[in-house]
PDB file with one MODEL, atoms N, CA, C and O in Angstrom:
MODEL        1
ATOM      1  N   MET A   1     -10.666  -3.941  10.027  1.00  0.00           N
ATOM      2  CA  MET A   1     -10.906  -4.093   8.620  1.00  0.00           C
ATOM      3  C   MET A   1     -12.170  -3.313   8.272  1.00  0.00           C
ATOM      4  O   MET A   1     -13.187  -3.415   8.957  1.00  0.00           O
ATOM      5  N   ILE A   2     -12.088  -2.533   7.196  1.00  0.00           N
ATOM      6  CA  ILE A   2     -13.259  -1.755   6.794  1.00  0.00           C
ATOM      7  C   ILE A   2     -13.988  -2.360   5.604  1.00  0.00           C
ATOM      8  O   ILE A   2     -15.153  -2.047   5.358  1.00  0.00           O
ATOM      9  N   ALA A   3     -13.296  -3.233   4.861  1.00  0.00           N
ATOM     10  CA  ALA A   3     -13.955  -3.821   3.689  1.00  0.00           C
ATOM     11  C   ALA A   3     -13.174  -5.024   3.192  1.00  0.00           C
ATOM     12  O   ALA A   3     -11.973  -5.158   3.427  1.00  0.00           O
ATOM     13  N   GLN A   4     -13.890  -5.889   2.504  1.00  0.00           N
ATOM     14  CA  GLN A   4     -13.253  -6.960   1.763  1.00  0.00           C
ATOM     15  C   GLN A   4     -14.157  -7.275   0.588  1.00  0.00           C
ATOM     16  O   GLN A   4     -15.364  -7.038   0.633  1.00  0.00           O
ATOM     17  N   GLU A   5     -13.567  -7.805  -0.449  1.00  0.00           N
ATOM     18  CA  GLU A   5     -14.317  -8.021  -1.678  1.00  0.00           C
ATOM     19  C   GLU A   5     -13.722  -9.201  -2.427  1.00  0.00           C
ATOM     20  O   GLU A   5     -12.501  -9.339  -2.501  1.00  0.00           O
ATOM     21  N   ALA A   6     -14.567 -10.044  -2.978  1.00  0.00           N
ATOM     22  CA  ALA A   6     -14.083 -11.140  -3.816  1.00  0.00           C
ATOM     23  C   ALA A   6     -13.570 -10.558  -5.132  1.00  0.00           C
ATOM     24  O   ALA A   6     -14.179  -9.657  -5.708  1.00  0.00           O
ATOM     25  N   VAL A   7     -12.455 -11.083  -5.590  1.00  0.00           N
ATOM     26  CA  VAL A   7     -11.873 -10.603  -6.845  1.00  0.00           C
ATOM     27  C   VAL A   7     -12.578 -11.300  -7.999  1.00  0.00           C
ATOM     28  O   VAL A   7     -12.757 -12.518  -7.991  1.00  0.00           O
ATOM     29  N   LYS A   8     -12.971 -10.516  -8.981  1.00  0.00           N
ATOM     30  CA  LYS A   8     -13.680 -11.057 -10.130  1.00  0.00           C
ATOM     31  C   LYS A   8     -12.781 -11.992 -10.935  1.00  0.00           C
ATOM     32  O   LYS A   8     -11.565 -11.811 -11.002  1.00  0.00           O
ATOM     33  N   GLU A   9     -13.399 -12.973 -11.530  1.00  0.00           N
ATOM     34  CA  GLU A   9     -12.670 -13.887 -12.403  1.00  0.00           C
ATOM     35  C   GLU A   9     -12.052 -13.085 -13.549  1.00  0.00           C
ATOM     36  O   GLU A   9     -12.652 -12.127 -14.035  1.00  0.00           O
ATOM     37  N   LYS A  10     -10.873 -13.474 -13.970  1.00  0.00           N
ATOM     38  CA  LYS A  10     -10.112 -12.795 -15.031  1.00  0.00           C
ATOM     39  C   LYS A  10      -9.675 -11.392 -14.609  1.00  0.00           C
ATOM     40  O   LYS A  10      -9.517 -10.509 -15.452  1.00  0.00           O
ATOM     41  N   SER A  11      -9.482 -11.189 -13.316  1.00  0.00           N
ATOM     42  CA  SER A  11      -8.956  -9.940 -12.795  1.00  0.00           C
ATOM     43  C   SER A  11      -7.944 -10.296 -11.722  1.00  0.00           C
ATOM     44  O   SER A  11      -7.576 -11.462 -11.578  1.00  0.00           O
ATOM     45  N   ASN A  12      -7.487  -9.299 -10.962  1.00  0.00           N
ATOM     46  CA  ASN A  12      -6.603  -9.572  -9.840  1.00  0.00           C
ATOM     47  C   ASN A  12      -6.840  -8.538  -8.747  1.00  0.00           C
ATOM     48  O   ASN A  12      -7.676  -7.645  -8.890  1.00  0.00           O
ATOM     49  N   GLU A  13      -6.108  -8.668  -7.677  1.00  0.00           N
ATOM     50  CA  GLU A  13      -6.320  -7.822  -6.502  1.00  0.00           C
ATOM     51  C   GLU A  13      -5.944  -6.359  -6.711  1.00  0.00           C
ATOM     52  O   GLU A  13      -6.473  -5.490  -6.017  1.00  0.00           O
ATOM     53  N   ILE A  14      -5.053  -6.069  -7.641  1.00  0.00           N
ATOM     54  CA  ILE A  14      -4.546  -4.698  -7.769  1.00  0.00           C
ATOM     55  C   ILE A  14      -5.666  -3.706  -8.090  1.00  0.00           C
ATOM     56  O   ILE A  14      -5.846  -2.755  -7.329  1.00  0.00           O
ATOM     57  N   PRO A  15      -6.424  -3.876  -9.169  1.00  0.00           N
ATOM     58  CA  PRO A  15      -7.517  -2.923  -9.416  1.00  0.00           C
ATOM     59  C   PRO A  15      -8.664  -3.076  -8.415  1.00  0.00           C
ATOM     60  O   PRO A  15      -9.393  -2.116  -8.163  1.00  0.00           O
ATOM     61  N   ALA A  16      -8.832  -4.262  -7.846  1.00  0.00           N
ATOM     62  CA  ALA A  16      -9.915  -4.477  -6.882  1.00  0.00           C
ATOM     63  C   ALA A  16      -9.729  -3.617  -5.634  1.00  0.00           C
ATOM     64  O   ALA A  16     -10.710  -3.129  -5.074  1.00  0.00           O
ATOM     65  N   LEU A  17      -8.496  -3.424  -5.194  1.00  0.00           N
ATOM     66  CA  LEU A  17      -8.247  -2.603  -4.006  1.00  0.00           C
ATOM     67  C   LEU A  17      -8.697  -1.167  -4.239  1.00  0.00           C
ATOM     68  O   LEU A  17      -9.402  -0.592  -3.409  1.00  0.00           O
ATOM     69  N   ARG A  18      -8.296  -0.592  -5.357  1.00  0.00           N
ATOM     70  CA  ARG A  18      -8.695   0.795  -5.648  1.00  0.00           C
ATOM     71  C   ARG A  18     -10.212   0.904  -5.800  1.00  0.00           C
ATOM     72  O   ARG A  18     -10.815   1.868  -5.329  1.00  0.00           O
ATOM     73  N   SER A  19     -10.821  -0.070  -6.450  1.00  0.00           N
ATOM     74  CA  SER A  19     -12.272  -0.072  -6.619  1.00  0.00           C
ATOM     75  C   SER A  19     -12.978  -0.155  -5.266  1.00  0.00           C
ATOM     76  O   SER A  19     -13.964   0.541  -5.027  1.00  0.00           O
ATOM     77  N   MET A  20     -12.468  -1.004  -4.393  1.00  0.00           N
ATOM     78  CA  MET A  20     -13.075  -1.207  -3.083  1.00  0.00           C
ATOM     79  C   MET A  20     -12.974   0.055  -2.220  1.00  0.00           C
ATOM     80  O   MET A  20     -13.895   0.369  -1.466  1.00  0.00           O
ATOM     81  N   LEU A  21     -11.856   0.777  -2.332  1.00  0.00           N
ATOM     82  CA  LEU A  21     -11.654   1.970  -1.496  1.00  0.00           C
ATOM     83  C   LEU A  21     -12.225   3.246  -2.111  1.00  0.00           C
ATOM     84  O   LEU A  21     -12.306   4.278  -1.445  1.00  0.00           O
ATOM     85  N   LYS A  22     -12.617   3.175  -3.366  1.00  0.00           N
ATOM     86  CA  LYS A  22     -13.061   4.356  -4.111  1.00  0.00           C
ATOM     87  C   LYS A  22     -14.106   5.177  -3.368  1.00  0.00           C
ATOM     88  O   LYS A  22     -13.986   6.400  -3.304  1.00  0.00           O
ATOM     89  N   ASP A  23     -15.123   4.540  -2.809  1.00  0.00           N
ATOM     90  CA  ASP A  23     -16.218   5.253  -2.162  1.00  0.00           C
ATOM     91  C   ASP A  23     -16.127   5.277  -0.635  1.00  0.00           C
ATOM     92  O   ASP A  23     -17.079   5.672   0.038  1.00  0.00           O
ATOM     93  N   LYS A  24     -14.989   4.857  -0.092  1.00  0.00           N
ATOM     94  CA  LYS A  24     -14.807   4.843   1.364  1.00  0.00           C
ATOM     95  C   LYS A  24     -14.143   6.144   1.818  1.00  0.00           C
ATOM     96  O   LYS A  24     -13.242   6.657   1.154  1.00  0.00           O
ATOM     97  N   ASP A  25     -14.594   6.665   2.945  1.00  0.00           N
ATOM     98  CA  ASP A  25     -13.958   7.828   3.556  1.00  0.00           C
ATOM     99  C   ASP A  25     -12.816   7.316   4.425  1.00  0.00           C
ATOM    100  O   ASP A  25     -13.030   6.900   5.564  1.00  0.00           O
ATOM    101  N   ILE A  26     -11.611   7.349   3.885  1.00  0.00           N
ATOM    102  CA  ILE A  26     -10.449   6.829   4.619  1.00  0.00           C
ATOM    103  C   ILE A  26      -9.425   7.927   4.912  1.00  0.00           C
ATOM    104  O   ILE A  26      -8.287   7.636   5.282  1.00  0.00           O
ATOM    105  N   GLU A  27      -9.825   9.176   4.746  1.00  0.00           N
ATOM    106  CA  GLU A  27      -8.892  10.282   5.006  1.00  0.00           C
ATOM    107  C   GLU A  27      -8.312  10.145   6.406  1.00  0.00           C
ATOM    108  O   GLU A  27      -9.048   9.969   7.377  1.00  0.00           O
ATOM    109  N   GLY A  28      -6.983  10.228   6.506  1.00  0.00           N
ATOM    110  CA  GLY A  28      -6.296  10.131   7.786  1.00  0.00           C
ATOM    111  C   GLY A  28      -6.055   8.710   8.270  1.00  0.00           C
ATOM    112  O   GLY A  28      -5.425   8.509   9.308  1.00  0.00           O
ATOM    113  N   CYS A  29      -6.546   7.728   7.534  1.00  0.00           N
ATOM    114  CA  CYS A  29      -6.369   6.320   7.921  1.00  0.00           C
ATOM    115  C   CYS A  29      -5.055   5.773   7.368  1.00  0.00           C
ATOM    116  O   CYS A  29      -4.426   6.382   6.503  1.00  0.00           O
ATOM    117  N   ILE A  30      -4.665   4.635   7.876  1.00  0.00           N
ATOM    118  CA  ILE A  30      -3.496   3.916   7.368  1.00  0.00           C
ATOM    119  C   ILE A  30      -3.994   2.627   6.741  1.00  0.00           C
ATOM    120  O   ILE A  30      -4.634   1.810   7.403  1.00  0.00           O
ATOM    121  N   ILE A  31      -3.698   2.449   5.465  1.00  0.00           N
ATOM    122  CA  ILE A  31      -4.107   1.264   4.722  1.00  0.00           C
ATOM    123  C   ILE A  31      -2.928   0.300   4.686  1.00  0.00           C
ATOM    124  O   ILE A  31      -1.820   0.686   4.316  1.00  0.00           O
ATOM    125  N   THR A  32      -3.160  -0.942   5.065  1.00  0.00           N
ATOM    126  CA  THR A  32      -2.123  -1.962   4.979  1.00  0.00           C
ATOM    127  C   THR A  32      -2.488  -2.930   3.860  1.00  0.00           C
ATOM    128  O   THR A  32      -3.657  -3.246   3.642  1.00  0.00           O
ATOM    129  N   ALA A  33      -1.463  -3.386   3.164  1.00  0.00           N
ATOM    130  CA  ALA A  33      -1.698  -4.313   2.053  1.00  0.00           C
ATOM    131  C   ALA A  33      -0.455  -5.162   1.840  1.00  0.00           C
ATOM    132  O   ALA A  33       0.653  -4.773   2.210  1.00  0.00           O
ATOM    133  N   ASP A  34      -0.657  -6.324   1.240  1.00  0.00           N
ATOM    134  CA  ASP A  34       0.472  -7.217   1.000  1.00  0.00           C
ATOM    135  C   ASP A  34       1.300  -6.743  -0.198  1.00  0.00           C
ATOM    136  O   ASP A  34       0.987  -5.732  -0.825  1.00  0.00           O
ATOM    137  N   ALA A  35       2.347  -7.485  -0.496  1.00  0.00           N
ATOM    138  CA  ALA A  35       3.329  -7.078  -1.508  1.00  0.00           C
ATOM    139  C   ALA A  35       2.734  -6.890  -2.898  1.00  0.00           C
ATOM    140  O   ALA A  35       3.262  -6.106  -3.688  1.00  0.00           O
ATOM    141  N   MET A  36       1.653  -7.589  -3.213  1.00  0.00           N
ATOM    142  CA  MET A  36       1.046  -7.429  -4.532  1.00  0.00           C
ATOM    143  C   MET A  36       0.613  -5.980  -4.773  1.00  0.00           C
ATOM    144  O   MET A  36       0.589  -5.519  -5.915  1.00  0.00           O
ATOM    145  N   HIS A  37       0.276  -5.272  -3.707  1.00  0.00           N
ATOM    146  CA  HIS A  37      -0.236  -3.905  -3.831  1.00  0.00           C
ATOM    147  C   HIS A  37       0.865  -2.844  -3.773  1.00  0.00           C
ATOM    148  O   HIS A  37       0.568  -1.649  -3.798  1.00  0.00           O
ATOM    149  N   THR A  38       2.100  -3.253  -3.697  1.00  0.00           N
ATOM    150  CA  THR A  38       3.203  -2.298  -3.676  1.00  0.00           C
ATOM    151  C   THR A  38       3.418  -1.799  -5.103  1.00  0.00           C
ATOM    152  O   THR A  38       4.341  -2.211  -5.805  1.00  0.00           O
ATOM    153  N   GLN A  39       2.527  -0.899  -5.496  1.00  0.00           N
ATOM    154  CA  GLN A  39       2.476  -0.349  -6.853  1.00  0.00           C
ATOM    155  C   GLN A  39       2.407   1.174  -6.759  1.00  0.00           C
ATOM    156  O   GLN A  39       1.748   1.714  -5.871  1.00  0.00           O
ATOM    157  N   LYS A  40       3.085   1.864  -7.672  1.00  0.00           N
ATOM    158  CA  LYS A  40       3.080   3.333  -7.653  1.00  0.00           C
ATOM    159  C   LYS A  40       1.670   3.903  -7.734  1.00  0.00           C
ATOM    160  O   LYS A  40       1.330   4.813  -6.979  1.00  0.00           O
ATOM    161  N   GLU A  41       0.845   3.381  -8.637  1.00  0.00           N
ATOM    162  CA  GLU A  41      -0.505   3.929  -8.805  1.00  0.00           C
ATOM    163  C   GLU A  41      -1.370   3.691  -7.566  1.00  0.00           C
ATOM    164  O   GLU A  41      -2.179   4.549  -7.212  1.00  0.00           O
ATOM    165  N   THR A  42      -1.217   2.567  -6.916  1.00  0.00           N
ATOM    166  CA  THR A  42      -1.972   2.307  -5.695  1.00  0.00           C
ATOM    167  C   THR A  42      -1.534   3.269  -4.589  1.00  0.00           C
ATOM    168  O   THR A  42      -2.374   3.819  -3.877  1.00  0.00           O
ATOM    169  N   ALA A  43      -0.238   3.469  -4.447  1.00  0.00           N
ATOM    170  CA  ALA A  43       0.273   4.412  -3.450  1.00  0.00           C
ATOM    171  C   ALA A  43      -0.209   5.831  -3.747  1.00  0.00           C
ATOM    172  O   ALA A  43      -0.631   6.548  -2.839  1.00  0.00           O
ATOM    173  N   ARG A  44      -0.147   6.234  -5.009  1.00  0.00           N
ATOM    174  CA  ARG A  44      -0.606   7.568  -5.398  1.00  0.00           C
ATOM    175  C   ARG A  44      -2.096   7.728  -5.089  1.00  0.00           C
ATOM    176  O   ARG A  44      -2.513   8.750  -4.543  1.00  0.00           O
ATOM    177  N   PHE A  45      -2.888   6.728  -5.436  1.00  0.00           N
ATOM    178  CA  PHE A  45      -4.336   6.761  -5.183  1.00  0.00           C
ATOM    179  C   PHE A  45      -4.626   6.947  -3.693  1.00  0.00           C
ATOM    180  O   PHE A  45      -5.452   7.778  -3.316  1.00  0.00           O
ATOM    181  N   ILE A  46      -3.953   6.183  -2.862  1.00  0.00           N
ATOM    182  CA  ILE A  46      -4.205   6.249  -1.419  1.00  0.00           C
ATOM    183  C   ILE A  46      -3.804   7.611  -0.853  1.00  0.00           C
ATOM    184  O   ILE A  46      -4.555   8.209  -0.083  1.00  0.00           O
ATOM    185  N   VAL A  47      -2.629   8.100  -1.230  1.00  0.00           N
ATOM    186  CA  VAL A  47      -2.118   9.349  -0.650  1.00  0.00           C
ATOM    187  C   VAL A  47      -2.773  10.582  -1.264  1.00  0.00           C
ATOM    188  O   VAL A  47      -3.250  11.452  -0.535  1.00  0.00           O
ATOM    189  N   GLN A  48      -2.803  10.670  -2.579  1.00  0.00           N
ATOM    190  CA  GLN A  48      -3.293  11.891  -3.226  1.00  0.00           C
ATOM    191  C   GLN A  48      -4.820  11.936  -3.334  1.00  0.00           C
ATOM    192  O   GLN A  48      -5.440  12.944  -2.994  1.00  0.00           O
ATOM    193  N   ASP A  49      -5.410  10.863  -3.799  1.00  0.00           N
ATOM    194  CA  ASP A  49      -6.864  10.877  -4.011  1.00  0.00           C
ATOM    195  C   ASP A  49      -7.638  10.706  -2.700  1.00  0.00           C
ATOM    196  O   ASP A  49      -8.634  11.393  -2.475  1.00  0.00           O
ATOM    197  N   LYS A  50      -7.185   9.796  -1.841  1.00  0.00           N
ATOM    198  CA  LYS A  50      -7.935   9.466  -0.635  1.00  0.00           C
ATOM    199  C   LYS A  50      -7.410  10.149   0.630  1.00  0.00           C
ATOM    200  O   LYS A  50      -8.031  10.042   1.687  1.00  0.00           O
ATOM    201  N   LYS A  51      -6.276  10.848   0.538  1.00  0.00           N
ATOM    202  CA  LYS A  51      -5.697  11.583   1.682  1.00  0.00           C
ATOM    203  C   LYS A  51      -5.445  10.665   2.884  1.00  0.00           C
ATOM    204  O   LYS A  51      -5.699  11.030   4.032  1.00  0.00           O
ATOM    205  N   ALA A  52      -4.940   9.469   2.587  1.00  0.00           N
ATOM    206  CA  ALA A  52      -4.632   8.487   3.622  1.00  0.00           C
ATOM    207  C   ALA A  52      -3.147   8.121   3.505  1.00  0.00           C
ATOM    208  O   ALA A  52      -2.436   8.664   2.659  1.00  0.00           O
ATOM    209  N   ASP A  53      -2.698   7.230   4.329  1.00  0.00           N
ATOM    210  CA  ASP A  53      -1.326   6.728   4.279  1.00  0.00           C
ATOM    211  C   ASP A  53      -1.375   5.222   4.080  1.00  0.00           C
ATOM    212  O   ASP A  53      -2.445   4.615   4.116  1.00  0.00           O
ATOM    213  N   TYR A  54      -0.204   4.625   3.868  1.00  0.00           N
ATOM    214  CA  TYR A  54      -0.175   3.189   3.618  1.00  0.00           C
ATOM    215  C   TYR A  54       1.065   2.545   4.212  1.00  0.00           C
ATOM    216  O   TYR A  54       2.078   3.201   4.452  1.00  0.00           O
ATOM    217  N   VAL A  55       0.957   1.244   4.441  1.00  0.00           N
ATOM    218  CA  VAL A  55       2.089   0.392   4.799  1.00  0.00           C
ATOM    219  C   VAL A  55       1.997  -0.793   3.842  1.00  0.00           C
ATOM    220  O   VAL A  55       1.034  -1.559   3.872  1.00  0.00           O
ATOM    221  N   PHE A  56       3.005  -0.928   3.001  1.00  0.00           N
ATOM    222  CA  PHE A  56       3.059  -2.028   2.040  1.00  0.00           C
ATOM    223  C   PHE A  56       4.256  -2.906   2.353  1.00  0.00           C
ATOM    224  O   PHE A  56       5.262  -2.431   2.880  1.00  0.00           O
ATOM    225  N   THR A  57       4.151  -4.172   2.033  1.00  0.00           N
ATOM    226  CA  THR A  57       5.256  -5.110   2.139  1.00  0.00           C
ATOM    227  C   THR A  57       6.105  -4.998   0.881  1.00  0.00           C
ATOM    228  O   THR A  57       5.573  -4.895  -0.225  1.00  0.00           O
ATOM    229  N   VAL A  58       7.413  -5.018   1.047  1.00  0.00           N
ATOM    230  CA  VAL A  58       8.326  -4.997  -0.101  1.00  0.00           C
ATOM    231  C   VAL A  58       9.122  -6.292  -0.092  1.00  0.00           C
ATOM    232  O   VAL A  58       9.724  -6.660   0.917  1.00  0.00           O
ATOM    233  N   LYS A  59       9.116  -6.974  -1.228  1.00  0.00           N
ATOM    234  CA  LYS A  59       9.827  -8.248  -1.343  1.00  0.00           C
ATOM    235  C   LYS A  59      11.009  -8.109  -2.306  1.00  0.00           C
ATOM    236  O   LYS A  59      11.205  -7.067  -2.930  1.00  0.00           O
ATOM    237  N   ASP A  60      11.774  -9.170  -2.406  1.00  0.00           N
ATOM    238  CA  ASP A  60      12.979  -9.177  -3.241  1.00  0.00           C
ATOM    239  C   ASP A  60      12.714  -8.955  -4.724  1.00  0.00           C
ATOM    240  O   ASP A  60      13.633  -8.592  -5.458  1.00  0.00           O
ATOM    241  N   ASN A  61      11.485  -9.160  -5.185  1.00  0.00           N
ATOM    242  CA  ASN A  61      11.217  -8.985  -6.613  1.00  0.00           C
ATOM    243  C   ASN A  61      11.143  -7.511  -7.012  1.00  0.00           C
ATOM    244  O   ASN A  61      11.021  -7.206  -8.199  1.00  0.00           O
ATOM    245  N   GLN A  62      11.213  -6.608  -6.064  1.00  0.00           N
ATOM    246  CA  GLN A  62      11.289  -5.175  -6.351  1.00  0.00           C
ATOM    247  C   GLN A  62      12.636  -4.660  -5.839  1.00  0.00           C
ATOM    248  O   GLN A  62      12.716  -3.892  -4.880  1.00  0.00           O
ATOM    249  N   LYS A  63      13.669  -5.109  -6.508  1.00  0.00           N
ATOM    250  CA  LYS A  63      15.038  -4.895  -6.049  1.00  0.00           C
ATOM    251  C   LYS A  63      15.393  -3.433  -5.856  1.00  0.00           C
ATOM    252  O   LYS A  63      15.972  -3.081  -4.828  1.00  0.00           O
ATOM    253  N   ASN A  64      15.067  -2.570  -6.804  1.00  0.00           N
ATOM    254  CA  ASN A  64      15.425  -1.149  -6.666  1.00  0.00           C
ATOM    255  C   ASN A  64      14.763  -0.525  -5.444  1.00  0.00           C
ATOM    256  O   ASN A  64      15.405   0.206  -4.689  1.00  0.00           O
ATOM    257  N   LEU A  65      13.501  -0.808  -5.254  1.00  0.00           N
ATOM    258  CA  LEU A  65      12.796  -0.275  -4.096  1.00  0.00           C
ATOM    259  C   LEU A  65      13.375  -0.834  -2.805  1.00  0.00           C
ATOM    260  O   LEU A  65      13.589  -0.095  -1.844  1.00  0.00           O
ATOM    261  N   LEU A  66      13.627  -2.124  -2.782  1.00  0.00           N
ATOM    262  CA  LEU A  66      14.214  -2.753  -1.598  1.00  0.00           C
ATOM    263  C   LEU A  66      15.590  -2.162  -1.287  1.00  0.00           C
ATOM    264  O   LEU A  66      15.904  -1.906  -0.125  1.00  0.00           O
ATOM    265  N   ASP A  67      16.401  -1.947  -2.307  1.00  0.00           N
ATOM    266  CA  ASP A  67      17.718  -1.332  -2.104  1.00  0.00           C
ATOM    267  C   ASP A  67      17.587   0.089  -1.556  1.00  0.00           C
ATOM    268  O   ASP A  67      18.353   0.489  -0.679  1.00  0.00           O
ATOM    269  N   ASP A  68      16.617   0.853  -2.071  1.00  0.00           N
ATOM    270  CA  ASP A  68      16.398   2.218  -1.577  1.00  0.00           C
ATOM    271  C   ASP A  68      16.010   2.209  -0.096  1.00  0.00           C
ATOM    272  O   ASP A  68      16.474   3.048   0.676  1.00  0.00           O
ATOM    273  N   ILE A  69      15.166   1.268   0.291  1.00  0.00           N
ATOM    274  CA  ILE A  69      14.749   1.166   1.691  1.00  0.00           C
ATOM    275  C   ILE A  69      15.927   0.780   2.578  1.00  0.00           C
ATOM    276  O   ILE A  69      16.114   1.346   3.655  1.00  0.00           O
ATOM    277  N   LYS A  70      16.715  -0.179   2.122  1.00  0.00           N
ATOM    278  CA  LYS A  70      17.887  -0.587   2.908  1.00  0.00           C
ATOM    279  C   LYS A  70      18.875   0.566   3.074  1.00  0.00           C
ATOM    280  O   LYS A  70      19.515   0.681   4.119  1.00  0.00           O
ATOM    281  N   ALA A  71      19.006   1.412   2.071  1.00  0.00           N
ATOM    282  CA  ALA A  71      19.922   2.551   2.127  1.00  0.00           C
ATOM    283  C   ALA A  71      19.494   3.585   3.174  1.00  0.00           C
ATOM    284  O   ALA A  71      20.313   4.398   3.603  1.00  0.00           O
ATOM    285  N   LEU A  72      18.240   3.565   3.583  1.00  0.00           N
ATOM    286  CA  LEU A  72      17.772   4.504   4.601  1.00  0.00           C
ATOM    287  C   LEU A  72      18.327   4.208   5.987  1.00  0.00           C
ATOM    288  O   LEU A  72      18.277   5.069   6.866  1.00  0.00           O
ATOM    289  N   ASP A  73      18.861   2.996   6.201  1.00  0.00           N
ATOM    290  CA  ASP A  73      19.424   2.588   7.485  1.00  0.00           C
ATOM    291  C   ASP A  73      18.435   2.845   8.622  1.00  0.00           C
ATOM    292  O   ASP A  73      18.762   3.504   9.609  1.00  0.00           O
ATOM    293  N   LEU A  74      17.230   2.317   8.468  1.00  0.00           N
ATOM    294  CA  LEU A  74      16.169   2.552   9.445  1.00  0.00           C
ATOM    295  C   LEU A  74      16.465   2.001  10.830  1.00  0.00           C
ATOM    296  O   LEU A  74      15.885   2.460  11.814  1.00  0.00           O
ATOM    297  N   GLU A  75      17.360   1.024  10.921  1.00  0.00           N
ATOM    298  CA  GLU A  75      17.694   0.470  12.236  1.00  0.00           C
ATOM    299  C   GLU A  75      18.426   1.484  13.117  1.00  0.00           C
ATOM    300  O   GLU A  75      18.473   1.326  14.337  1.00  0.00           O
ATOM    301  N   SER A  76      18.991   2.516  12.507  1.00  0.00           N
ATOM    302  CA  SER A  76      19.705   3.528  13.296  1.00  0.00           C
ATOM    303  C   SER A  76      18.743   4.578  13.864  1.00  0.00           C
ATOM    304  O   SER A  76      19.168   5.441  14.633  1.00  0.00           O
ATOM    305  N   ILE A  77      17.476   4.520  13.505  1.00  0.00           N
ATOM    306  CA  ILE A  77      16.486   5.477  13.983  1.00  0.00           C
ATOM    307  C   ILE A  77      15.690   4.834  15.111  1.00  0.00           C
ATOM    308  O   ILE A  77      15.054   3.803  14.893  1.00  0.00           O
ATOM    309  N   PRO A  78      15.707   5.412  16.311  1.00  0.00           N
ATOM    310  CA  PRO A  78      14.961   4.782  17.406  1.00  0.00           C
ATOM    311  C   PRO A  78      13.463   4.881  17.163  1.00  0.00           C
ATOM    312  O   PRO A  78      13.013   5.853  16.556  1.00  0.00           O
ATOM    313  N   PRO A  79      12.673   3.909  17.614  1.00  0.00           N
ATOM    314  CA  PRO A  79      11.230   3.955  17.451  1.00  0.00           C
ATOM    315  C   PRO A  79      10.621   5.073  18.299  1.00  0.00           C
ATOM    316  O   PRO A  79      11.157   5.419  19.351  1.00  0.00           O
ATOM    317  N   CYS A  80       9.519   5.628  17.846  1.00  0.00           N
ATOM    318  CA  CYS A  80       8.799   6.647  18.613  1.00  0.00           C
ATOM    319  C   CYS A  80       7.912   5.961  19.634  1.00  0.00           C
ATOM    320  O   CYS A  80       7.315   4.921  19.356  1.00  0.00           O
ATOM    321  N   ILE A  81       7.833   6.535  20.790  1.00  0.00           N
ATOM    322  CA  ILE A  81       6.974   5.964  21.835  1.00  0.00           C
ATOM    323  C   ILE A  81       5.953   7.005  22.256  1.00  0.00           C
ATOM    324  O   ILE A  81       5.125   6.739  23.128  1.00  0.00           O
TER     325      ILE A  81
ENDMDL
END
């Protein structure tokens, strides 16, 4: 873990993540976050602005995204070792 921050009252975790990572050198790193952060702008910020990658959780409340992931048939791809 490189950082953690209390979320301000009357706010939420979504803008807090971008604010927390804004001044961090995370180029080439992999950022993990829970389903709340599975947002286009957060993904864009991490990849384009910070030159990092991400792993986000996808839940049933994002049906189109979940369907797109299921269509990839990832179980047919062997893991890299």
